[in-house]
C-alpha positions as CSV (number, residue, x, y, z in Angstrom):
1,M,11.0,175.6,141.5
2,P,8.5,178.3,140.0
3,P,4.9,178.2,142.0
4,F,2.8,175.0,141.3
5,E,0.1,177.0,139.6
6,L,-1.8,177.9,136.2
7,H,0.5,177.9,133.3
8,A,4.0,177.1,135.4
9,V,6.6,175.7,133.2
10,N,9.5,173.3,134.3
11,R,11.9,172.2,132.1
12,H,14.5,169.0,132.5
13,A,17.6,168.0,131.0
14,F,18.7,164.9,130.8
15,R,19.9,161.1,129.0
16,F,20.4,157.6,129.2
17,S,23.1,155.6,128.4
18,Q,22.8,151.9,127.2
19,A,23.6,150.6,130.7
20,D,20.6,152.1,131.5
21,V,18.4,150.4,128.9
22,E,20.4,147.2,129.8
23,D,18.9,147.9,134.0
24,F,15.3,148.7,132.3
25,A,15.1,145.6,130.2
26,R,16.7,143.5,133.5
27,V,14.2,144.7,135.9
28,T,11.3,144.6,133.8
29,G,12.2,142.0,131.9
30,D,11.0,143.4,128.5
31,N,14.7,142.1,126.3
32,N,13.5,143.4,122.8
33,P,16.1,142.7,120.9
34,L,15.0,146.1,119.1
35,H,17.1,147.7,122.4
36,L,19.2,145.2,123.2
37,D,21.1,144.0,119.8
38,A,22.6,146.4,117.2
39,D,22.4,143.5,114.6
40,F,18.6,143.3,114.6
41,A,17.8,146.9,115.2
42,S,19.8,147.2,112.1
43,Q,17.4,145.5,110.2
44,T,14.5,147.5,111.5
45,P,13.5,150.9,110.1
46,F,15.6,152.9,112.9
47,K,18.5,151.2,111.8
48,R,19.9,151.2,115.3
49,P,18.8,150.1,118.8
50,I,16.0,152.3,120.5
51,I,15.1,153.1,124.4
52,H,12.1,151.6,125.6
53,G,9.4,153.7,125.6
54,M,8.4,153.5,129.3
55,L,12.3,153.8,129.8
56,G,11.9,157.6,128.3
57,A,8.6,158.7,130.4
58,S,9.9,157.5,133.1
59,I,11.6,160.5,133.5
60,F,8.0,162.4,134.0
61,T,7.5,160.1,137.7
62,K,10.9,161.2,138.4
63,V,10.5,165.4,137.7
64,L,6.9,165.3,138.8
65,G,7.9,163.2,142.4
66,T,11.1,164.9,143.4
67,E,11.0,168.1,141.5
68,F,7.9,169.5,140.0
69,P,5.8,169.7,142.7
70,G,7.8,167.2,144.6
71,Y,8.4,164.9,147.1
72,G,4.7,164.1,148.3
73,S,2.9,163.9,144.9
74,V,0.9,160.9,144.4
75,Y,0.2,160.1,140.8
76,L,-3.5,159.5,139.7
77,G,-2.9,159.0,135.8
78,Q,-0.7,159.3,132.5
79,T,-1.7,159.0,129.3
80,L,1.3,158.5,126.5
81,E,2.2,159.0,123.3
82,F,5.1,157.6,121.7
83,L,5.8,159.8,118.7
84,R,9.0,159.0,117.5
85,P,11.8,156.6,118.6
86,M,14.6,157.7,121.6
87,F,18.3,156.7,121.2
88,V,21.2,156.4,123.8
89,D,23.4,159.0,124.6
90,T,21.1,161.3,122.8
91,D,20.1,165.0,125.1
92,Y,16.5,165.4,125.9
93,E,14.6,167.6,127.6
94,A,11.0,167.1,129.5
95,V,8.6,170.0,129.6
96,F,6.1,170.5,131.8
97,T,3.1,172.9,131.6
98,V,0.3,173.1,134.3
99,K,-2.5,172.7,132.1
100,S,-5.4,172.7,135.3
101,V,-5.4,172.3,139.0
102,N,-8.3,172.0,141.4
103,P,-7.1,173.6,144.8
104,E,-10.5,171.7,146.7
105,K,-9.5,168.3,145.8
106,H,-5.3,169.2,145.5
107,T,-5.5,168.0,142.4
108,A,-3.5,169.2,139.5
109,E,-3.7,167.8,135.2
110,V,0.3,168.9,133.7
111,T,1.3,168.1,129.9
112,T,4.3,166.6,129.6
113,E,6.3,166.4,126.9
114,I,9.7,165.1,125.5
115,K,11.6,167.1,123.0
116,D,15.1,165.9,121.4
117,A,17.2,168.8,122.7
118,Q,19.2,169.3,119.3
119,T,15.8,169.0,117.1
120,G,13.1,170.4,119.3
121,K,10.8,167.8,118.0
122,V,8.3,165.8,120.5
123,T,9.3,162.1,120.9
124,T,6.5,161.7,123.5
125,R,3.7,163.4,124.9
126,G,0.9,163.2,127.3
127,V,-0.9,164.7,129.9
128,A,-0.6,163.6,134.0
129,T,-2.7,163.6,136.7
130,L,-1.1,164.0,140.4
131,M,-2.3,165.1,143.9
132,H,-0.5,166.9,146.4
133,R,-2.5,168.1,149.7
134,E,0.5,170.9,150.8
135,K,1.0,172.5,147.3
136,L,-2.3,172.1,145.1
């Protein structure tokens, strides 16, 4: 893991399956047919089911909590913008860049982005605020 300091960058490749989408729908209760029903989704501007935006954004908590800066991280906040749809069985890359660090409070702001690995287009972006007593 690179040092958790100003301008440090971490990249994480991932993808979600239809089973992941179905599990997320079951756990959250968000059974919107836009995510689960191909016939319904074919009538929308997306033409096929899309991943729940919050499922896509959940990659941020996975990486910040387990890899960058890692175990012991406490999420204090997260802004989100959903710019483009995400689809199952598509390769994505989450990109994290340390925007600011406050060593006195053990906090940091980290820009969070999800990019389509093939097109490079940003699907989701925001800023995470987190605390980590040992690493910040």
